[in-house]
Every structure is written in structure tokens, then in C-alpha cells.
DRENPA-3360 file (N, C-alpha, C; in nm, 2 decimals, always signed):
BEGIN
1 = MRNHDRPL = +0.09/-0.12/+0.00/+0.00/+0.00/+0.00/+0.09/+0.12/+0.00 ~ +0.05/+0.22/-0.08/+0.13/+0.34/-0.09/+0.09/+0.44/+0.02 ~ +0.18/+0.53/+0.05/+0.15/+0.63/+0.16/+0.03/+0.71/+0.13 ~ +0.01/+0.75/+0.01/-0.10/+0.84/-0.03/-0.24/+0.77/-0.03 ~ -0.24/+0.64/-0.01/-0.36/+0.56/+0.00/-0.42/+0.55/+0.14 ~ -0.33/+0.57/+0.24/-0.37/+0.56/+0.38/-0.48/+0.66/+0.42 ~ -0.48/+0.78/+0.39/-0.59/+0.87/+0.43/-0.72/+0.83/+0.37 ~ -0.72/+0.78/+0.25/-0.84/+0.73/+0.18/-0.90/+0.61/+0.26;
9 = VFLILALC = -0.82/+0.52/+0.30/-0.86/+0.40/+0.37/-0.92/+0.44/+0.51 ~ -0.85/+0.53/+0.58/-0.90/+0.58/+0.70/-1.03/+0.65/+0.69 ~ -1.05/+0.73/+0.58/-1.18/+0.80/+0.56/-1.29/+0.69/+0.54 ~ -1.26/+0.59/+0.46/-1.36/+0.49/+0.43/-1.40/+0.42/+0.56 ~ -1.30/+0.38/+0.64/-1.33/+0.31/+0.76/-1.41/+0.40/+0.86 ~ -1.38/+0.53/+0.86/-1.45/+0.62/+0.95/-1.60/+0.63/+0.91 ~ -1.62/+0.64/+0.77/-1.76/+0.65/+0.72/-1.84/+0.52/+0.76 ~ -1.77/+0.40/+0.74/-1.84/+0.28/+0.78/-1.87/+0.27/+0.92;
17 = FAVAAASV = -1.78/+0.32/+1.01/-1.81/+0.32/+1.15/-1.92/+0.41/+1.18 ~ -1.93/+0.53/+1.12/-2.03/+0.63/+1.15/-2.17/+0.57/+1.11 ~ -2.18/+0.51/+0.99/-2.30/+0.45/+0.94/-2.35/+0.34/+1.04 ~ -2.26/+0.26/+1.08/-2.29/+0.14/+1.17/-2.34/+0.20/+1.31 ~ -2.27/+0.30/+1.36/-2.30/+0.36/+1.49/-2.44/+0.43/+1.48 ~ -2.47/+0.49/+1.37/-2.60/+0.56/+1.35/-2.71/+0.46/+1.35 ~ -2.69/+0.35/+1.28/-2.80/+0.25/+1.27/-2.82/+0.18/+1.40 ~ -2.71/+0.16/+1.48/-2.73/+0.09/+1.61/-2.80/+0.19/+1.71;
25 = MGCNERRS = -2.77/+0.31/+1.71/-2.83/+0.41/+1.80/-2.96/+0.46/+1.76 ~ -3.01/+0.42/+1.64/-3.14/+0.46/+1.60/-3.15/+0.61/+1.54 ~ -3.04/+0.65/+1.49/-3.04/+0.79/+1.43/-3.12/+0.80/+1.30 ~ -3.16/+0.69/+1.25/-3.23/+0.70/+1.12/-3.38/+0.71/+1.14 ~ -3.43/+0.73/+1.27/-3.57/+0.75/+1.29/-3.62/+0.89/+1.25 ~ -3.74/+0.90/+1.21/-3.79/+1.03/+1.17/-3.80/+1.12/+1.30 ~ -3.74/+1.24/+1.30/-3.74/+1.33/+1.41/-3.87/+1.41/+1.41 ~ -3.95/+1.42/+1.30/-4.07/+1.50/+1.30/-4.18/+1.43/+1.37;
33 = EGKKVTVQ = -4.17/+1.30/+1.40/-4.28/+1.24/+1.46/-4.29/+1.26/+1.61 ~ -4.18/+1.29/+1.67/-4.18/+1.32/+1.82/-4.23/+1.21/+1.90 ~ -4.30/+1.24/+2.01/-4.36/+1.14/+2.10/-4.47/+1.07/+2.03 ~ -4.49/+0.94/+2.06/-4.60/+0.86/+2.01/-4.72/+0.91/+2.09 ~ -4.84/+0.92/+2.02/-4.96/+0.96/+2.09/-5.03/+0.83/+2.14 ~ -5.11/+0.85/+2.24/-5.18/+0.74/+2.29/-5.32/+0.74/+2.23 ~ -5.38/+0.63/+2.20/-5.51/+0.62/+2.14/-5.61/+0.57/+2.24 ~ -5.72/+0.64/+2.25/-5.82/+0.60/+2.34/-5.94/+0.56/+2.26;
41 = EDEDSAGK = -6.00/+0.45/+2.28/-6.12/+0.41/+2.21/-6.24/+0.40/+2.31 ~ -6.35/+0.44/+2.26/-6.47/+0.43/+2.35/-6.51/+0.28/+2.35 ~ -6.53/+0.22/+2.47/-6.56/+0.08/+2.49/-6.68/+0.04/+2.41 ~ -6.78/+0.12/+2.40/-6.90/+0.08/+2.33/-6.88/+0.07/+2.18 ~ -6.80/+0.16/+2.12/-6.78/+0.16/+1.98/-6.66/+0.09/+1.93 ~ -6.58/+0.03/+2.01/-6.46/-0.04/+1.97/-6.49/-0.16/+1.88 ~ -6.44/-0.16/+1.76/-6.45/-0.27/+1.67/-6.58/-0.27/+1.60 ~ -6.67/-0.18/+1.62/-6.80/-0.18/+1.55/-6.79/-0.11/+1.42;
49 = PGAAAPTA = -6.85/-0.16/+1.31/-6.84/-0.09/+1.19/-6.93/+0.04/+1.19 ~ -6.87/+0.14/+1.13/-6.93/+0.27/+1.13/-6.91/+0.35/+1.25 ~ -6.83/+0.30/+1.35/-6.80/+0.37/+1.47/-6.71/+0.48/+1.44 ~ -6.71/+0.59/+1.52/-6.62/+0.70/+1.50/-6.48/+0.66/+1.53 ~ -6.39/+0.72/+1.46/-6.25/+0.69/+1.49/-6.20/+0.73/+1.62 ~ -6.12/+0.66/+1.69/-6.08/+0.70/+1.82/-6.00/+0.82/+1.82 ~ -6.00/+0.90/+1.92/-5.92/+1.02/+1.93/-5.79/+1.00/+1.99 ~ -5.69/+1.08/+1.96/-5.56/+1.08/+2.01/-5.54/+1.19/+2.11;
57 = QVGEYDSV = -5.48/+1.16/+2.23/-5.46/+1.26/+2.33/-5.33/+1.32/+2.32 ~ -5.33/+1.46/+2.31/-5.20/+1.53/+2.32/-5.24/+1.65/+2.41 ~ -5.20/+1.64/+2.53/-5.23/+1.74/+2.63/-5.38/+1.74/+2.65 ~ -5.44/+1.86/+2.63/-5.59/+1.87/+2.65/-5.66/+1.87/+2.51 ~ -5.58/+1.86/+2.40/-5.64/+1.87/+2.27/-5.66/+1.73/+2.22 ~ -5.78/+1.69/+2.20/-5.81/+1.55/+2.16/-5.91/+1.54/+2.04 ~ -5.90/+1.64/+1.96/-6.00/+1.65/+1.85/-5.95/+1.59/+1.72 ~ -5.83/+1.55/+1.71/-5.78/+1.50/+1.58/-5.77/+1.35/+1.58;
65 = APVERFPG = -5.84/+1.28/+1.49/-5.83/+1.13/+1.49/-5.69/+1.09/+1.45 ~ -5.65/+0.97/+1.49/-5.51/+0.92/+1.46/-5.48/+0.92/+1.32 ~ -5.57/+0.88/+1.23/-5.54/+0.88/+1.09/-5.52/+1.01/+1.03 ~ -5.57/+1.12/+1.10/-5.55/+1.25/+1.04/-5.44/+1.33/+1.12 ~ -5.38/+1.26/+1.22/-5.28/+1.33/+1.31/-5.15/+1.36/+1.23 ~ -5.12/+1.48/+1.21/-4.99/+1.52/+1.16/-4.94/+1.44/+1.04 ~ -5.02/+1.44/+0.93/-4.97/+1.37/+0.81/-4.84/+1.43/+0.77 ~ -4.74/+1.34/+0.74/-4.61/+1.39/+0.70/-4.53/+1.47/+0.81;
73 = GIEPNDYK = -4.58/+1.45/+0.94/-4.52/+1.53/+1.05/-4.56/+1.67/+1.05 ~ -4.66/+1.72/+0.98/-4.70/+1.86/+0.98/-4.82/+1.88/+1.07 ~ -4.81/+1.97/+1.17/-4.92/+1.99/+1.26/-5.02/+2.08/+1.20 ~ -5.15/+2.06/+1.24/-5.25/+2.15/+1.19/-5.24/+2.29/+1.25 ~ -5.29/+2.39/+1.18/-5.27/+2.53/+1.22/-5.33/+2.55/+1.36 ~ -5.44/+2.50/+1.39/-5.50/+2.52/+1.53/-5.41/+2.46/+1.64 ~ -5.35/+2.35/+1.61/-5.26/+2.29/+1.71/-5.14/+2.37/+1.73 ~ -5.08/+2.42/+1.62/-4.97/+2.51/+1.63/-5.00/+2.64/+1.70;
81 = ARKLVNQL = -5.11/+2.69/+1.68/-5.15/+2.82/+1.75/-5.17/+2.79/+1.90 ~ -5.23/+2.68/+1.93/-5.25/+2.65/+2.08/-5.12/+2.63/+2.15 ~ -5.02/+2.56/+2.09/-4.89/+2.55/+2.15/-4.82/+2.69/+2.16 ~ -4.82/+2.77/+2.06/-4.75/+2.89/+2.06/-4.81/+2.99/+2.16 ~ -4.95/+3.00/+2.16/-5.01/+3.09/+2.25/-4.97/+3.06/+2.40 ~ -4.96/+2.93/+2.43/-4.92/+2.89/+2.57/-4.78/+2.93/+2.59 ~ -4.69/+2.91/+2.49/-4.55/+2.95/+2.51/-4.53/+3.09/+2.53 ~ -4.60/+3.17/+2.45/-4.59/+3.32/+2.45/-4.64/+3.37/+2.59;
89 = YNYCLGAC = -4.75/+3.30/+2.64/-4.80/+3.34/+2.77/-4.69/+3.32/+2.88 ~ -4.63/+3.20/+2.87/-4.52/+3.17/+2.97/-4.40/+3.27/+2.96 ~ -4.37/+3.31/+2.83/-4.26/+3.41/+2.82/-4.30/+3.55/+2.87 ~ -4.43/+3.58/+2.86/-4.48/+3.71/+2.91/-4.48/+3.71/+3.06 ~ -4.52/+3.59/+3.12/-4.51/+3.58/+3.27/-4.37/+3.59/+3.31 ~ -4.28/+3.54/+3.24/-4.13/+3.56/+3.28/-4.09/+3.70/+3.27 ~ -4.14/+3.77/+3.17/-4.11/+3.91/+3.16/-4.18/+3.99/+3.28 ~ -4.30/+3.95/+3.32/-4.37/+4.01/+3.43/-4.28/+4.00/+3.56;
97 = SANQECPA = -4.24/+3.88/+3.58/-4.17/+3.85/+3.71/-4.03/+3.92/+3.70 ~ -3.96/+3.92/+3.59/-3.83/+3.98/+3.58/-3.84/+4.13/+3.60 ~ -3.94/+4.19/+3.55/-3.96/+4.34/+3.56/-4.04/+4.38/+3.68 ~ -4.09/+4.29/+3.76/-4.18/+4.31/+3.87/-4.31/+4.38/+3.83 ~ -4.34/+4.37/+3.70/-4.46/+4.43/+3.65/-4.48/+4.38/+3.50 ~ -4.61/+4.35/+3.47/-4.63/+4.30/+3.33/-4.62/+4.42/+3.24 ~ -4.58/+4.39/+3.11/-4.58/+4.50/+3.01/-4.72/+4.57/+2.99 ~ -4.72/+4.69/+2.96/-4.84/+4.77/+2.96/-4.93/+4.73/+2.84;
105 = DLDAAKEA = -4.87/+4.70/+2.72/-4.95/+4.68/+2.60/-4.87/+4.58/+2.51 ~ -4.92/+4.55/+2.39/-4.86/+4.46/+2.30/-4.72/+4.50/+2.26 ~ -4.70/+4.63/+2.23/-4.56/+4.67/+2.19/-4.46/+4.66/+2.30 ~ -4.50/+4.69/+2.42/-4.41/+4.67/+2.54/-4.39/+4.52/+2.56 ~ -4.49/+4.43/+2.54/-4.46/+4.29/+2.56/-4.37/+4.24/+2.45 ~ -4.39/+4.28/+2.33/-4.30/+4.24/+2.22/-4.15/+4.28/+2.25 ~ -4.13/+4.40/+2.30/-4.00/+4.44/+2.34/-3.94/+4.37/+2.46 ~ -4.03/+4.34/+2.56/-3.98/+4.27/+2.68/-3.94/+4.13/+2.65;
113 = VRKQFGLF = -4.02/+4.06/+2.56/-3.98/+3.92/+2.52/-3.86/+3.92/+2.44 ~ -3.84/+4.02/+2.35/-3.72/+4.03/+2.27/-3.59/+4.06/+2.35 ~ -3.60/+4.15/+2.45/-3.49/+4.18/+2.53/-3.45/+4.07/+2.63 ~ -3.55/+4.01/+2.69/-3.52/+3.91/+2.79/-3.49/+3.77/+2.74 ~ -3.56/+3.73/+2.63/-3.54/+3.59/+2.58/-3.48/+3.59/+2.44 ~ -3.47/+3.70/+2.37/-3.41/+3.71/+2.24/-3.50/+3.66/+2.13 ~ -3.63/+3.67/+2.16/-3.73/+3.62/+2.06/-3.81/+3.73/+2.00 ~ -3.85/+3.71/+1.88/-3.94/+3.81/+1.82/-4.08/+3.76/+1.83;
121 = WPKDPWGN = -4.17/+3.86/+1.85/-4.31/+3.82/+1.86/-4.36/+3.77/+1.73 ~ -4.41/+3.65/+1.73/-4.46/+3.58/+1.60/-4.59/+3.61/+1.56 ~ -4.62/+3.57/+1.44/-4.76/+3.57/+1.39/-4.82/+3.44/+1.40 ~ -4.95/+3.43/+1.41/-5.02/+3.30/+1.42/-5.02/+3.24/+1.28 ~ -5.06/+3.11/+1.27/-5.06/+3.04/+1.14/-5.15/+3.11/+1.03 ~ -5.23/+3.20/+1.08/-5.32/+3.27/+0.98/-5.26/+3.41/+0.95 ~ -5.15/+3.44/+0.99/-5.08/+3.57/+0.95/-5.11/+3.69/+1.04 ~ -5.18/+3.67/+1.15/-5.20/+3.78/+1.24/-5.11/+3.77/+1.36;
129 = LYQYKRID = -5.07/+3.89/+1.42/-4.99/+3.89/+1.54/-5.07/+3.83/+1.65 ~ -5.00/+3.75/+1.74/-5.07/+3.71/+1.86/-5.10/+3.83/+1.95 ~ -5.21/+3.83/+2.02/-5.25/+3.94/+2.09/-5.21/+3.94/+2.23 ~ -5.19/+4.05/+2.30/-5.15/+4.06/+2.44/-5.23/+4.16/+2.51 ~ -5.27/+4.13/+2.64/-5.34/+4.23/+2.72/-5.30/+4.22/+2.86 ~ -5.26/+4.33/+2.92/-5.22/+4.33/+3.06/-5.35/+4.33/+3.15 ~ -5.36/+4.24/+3.24/-5.48/+4.23/+3.33/-5.45/+4.31/+3.45 ~ -5.34/+4.29/+3.52/-5.30/+4.37/+3.63/-5.15/+4.36/+3.64;
137 = AQSCDVWS = -5.09/+4.41/+3.75/-4.94/+4.42/+3.76/-4.87/+4.28/+3.74 ~ -4.93/+4.17/+3.78/-4.87/+4.04/+3.76/-4.94/+3.94/+3.68 ~ -5.04/+3.98/+3.60/-5.11/+3.88/+3.52/-5.14/+3.95/+3.38 ~ -5.15/+3.86/+3.28/-5.17/+3.91/+3.15/-5.25/+3.80/+3.07 ~ -5.29/+3.83/+2.95/-5.35/+3.73/+2.86/-5.29/+3.74/+2.72 ~ -5.28/+3.62/+2.66/-5.22/+3.61/+2.53/-5.32/+3.52/+2.45 ~ -5.35/+3.57/+2.32/-5.45/+3.49/+2.24/-5.42/+3.51/+2.09 ~ -5.49/+3.43/+2.01/-5.49/+3.45/+1.87/-5.63/+3.47/+1.82;
145 = FGPDGKDG = -5.64/+3.55/+1.72/-5.78/+3.57/+1.65/-5.83/+3.45/+1.59 ~ -5.75/+3.35/+1.56/-5.80/+3.23/+1.50/-5.81/+3.25/+1.35 ~ -5.87/+3.15/+1.28/-5.87/+3.15/+1.14/-5.95/+3.27/+1.07 ~ -6.05/+3.32/+1.14/-6.13/+3.42/+1.08/-6.07/+3.56/+1.10 ~ -5.97/+3.57/+1.18/-5.89/+3.70/+1.20/-5.97/+3.80/+1.28 ~ -6.08/+3.77/+1.34/-6.16/+3.86/+1.42/-6.15/+3.83/+1.57 ~ -6.15/+3.94/+1.65/-6.14/+3.92/+1.79/-6.28/+3.89/+1.85 ~ -6.28/+3.81/+1.95/-6.40/+3.78/+2.02/-6.50/+3.68/+1.96;
153 = TEDDVHVA = -6.45/+3.60/+1.86/-6.53/+3.50/+1.80/-6.50/+3.36/+1.86 ~ -6.58/+3.27/+1.82/-6.57/+3.13/+1.88/-6.44/+3.06/+1.84 ~ -6.38/+3.10/+1.73/-6.26/+3.03/+1.69/-6.13/+3.09/+1.75 ~ -6.14/+3.19/+1.83/-6.02/+3.25/+1.90/-5.94/+3.14/+1.97 ~ -5.81/+3.15/+1.98/-5.73/+3.05/+2.05/-5.67/+3.12/+2.17 ~ -5.71/+3.07/+2.29/-5.67/+3.13/+2.42/-5.58/+3.04/+2.49 ~ -5.51/+3.09/+2.60/-5.42/+3.01/+2.68/-5.50/+2.90/+2.75 ~ -5.45/+2.78/+2.75/-5.51/+2.67/+2.81/-5.53/+2.69/+2.96;
161 = AVNKEDLP = -5.65/+2.65/+3.01/-5.68/+2.66/+3.15/-5.57/+2.59/+3.24 ~ -5.52/+2.48/+3.19/-5.42/+2.41/+3.27/-5.29/+2.49/+3.28 ~ -5.27/+2.57/+3.19/-5.15/+2.66/+3.19/-5.16/+2.76/+3.30 ~ -5.28/+2.80/+3.33/-5.30/+2.91/+3.43/-5.33/+2.85/+3.57 ~ -5.36/+2.72/+3.58/-5.39/+2.66/+3.71/-5.27/+2.66/+3.81 ~ -5.15/+2.64/+3.75/-5.04/+2.62/+3.84/-4.98/+2.75/+3.89 ~ -5.04/+2.87/+3.85/-4.99/+2.99/+3.90/-5.03/+3.02/+4.04 ~ -4.94/+3.09/+4.11/-4.98/+3.13/+4.25/-5.09/+3.24/+4.24;
169 = K = -5.18/+3.24/+4.34/-5.29/+3.33/+4.34/-5.25/+3.46/+4.40;
% end
């Protein structure tokens, strides 16, 4: 073997080792799938023809049947909005506690989240900014107008009640 062939041999061996290690460690799994969801079936309708599809539980949102859940790893817009409204709410509460007072309005909240966490205030999946309202010195609300883009309608996406339950009174 000639000296200039050695680096090539080492490179080939290193690639073979990397491929073998990746397959043993499971690195070839799809990352977009995340955690597996649990499926709950109604005992009365289980196995009966024409019965409704069982729903999958993800947090408190159980409206999407397993066959429709995240095809290709893509989350539905309402699910994305629910997750992000809860995350923004938590960031806003962090800004409230860091500054000893909640930001006064949406512009102040956007600036506080940017300064403290380095994040820009996002738009919801329908292209509207998430909304913010200060309730008092240590509490606030964050929501999305939903698909219709109008405030105060049935499709608005608000902070989950379980996200607010853990807060000190």
C-alpha cells in the first residue's frame, strides 16, 4: 500500500463506523414524529363498523383522529396556534416577574420578550400577530384571533386553563 492511499482508507473506515453507529443508535428514525400519541377508544364503539375513529390525546387537545394526526409530520394550524399561545403566555409571565410588572401593551410585551429571551413576537398560522393584554401588575392574557382573523369570536385561541392553574394566586 502506498502512503497516499492511507488517508483514503481511514476515511472509508470512518464512514463505515459512522453508518454502523447511527443504525445501532437509531439515528435513522424520523425526528418530526416526536412522541408517540396514545389512542383511546370508546368501549361501546370499539370494533363496531361505522363507529367514530378513536381520538388521540395530546395534552388537552383530543379532537384529531389518529389517521388525520400530523400527516407527514405537519401539525394542523390550530394545534400550532395552541402550542405557541401557551409558550408566549409563559414568556410574558417571565417578563412580568423579571420586571416586577407586566408590560403595559402589545408593543411593550414584544420588546420585553425580545430583550429578555431574544425572541421576536410571532404571527399566528393565519398571518395575524398574537394578541397581548395586561390584566394587572402580575397577570396578562395572550391569544390568537384564529382562522377568521376577528377578535371575540368562537374560533379564537386562548391560553389553556391548565397553563393558568399552576400559577400562584
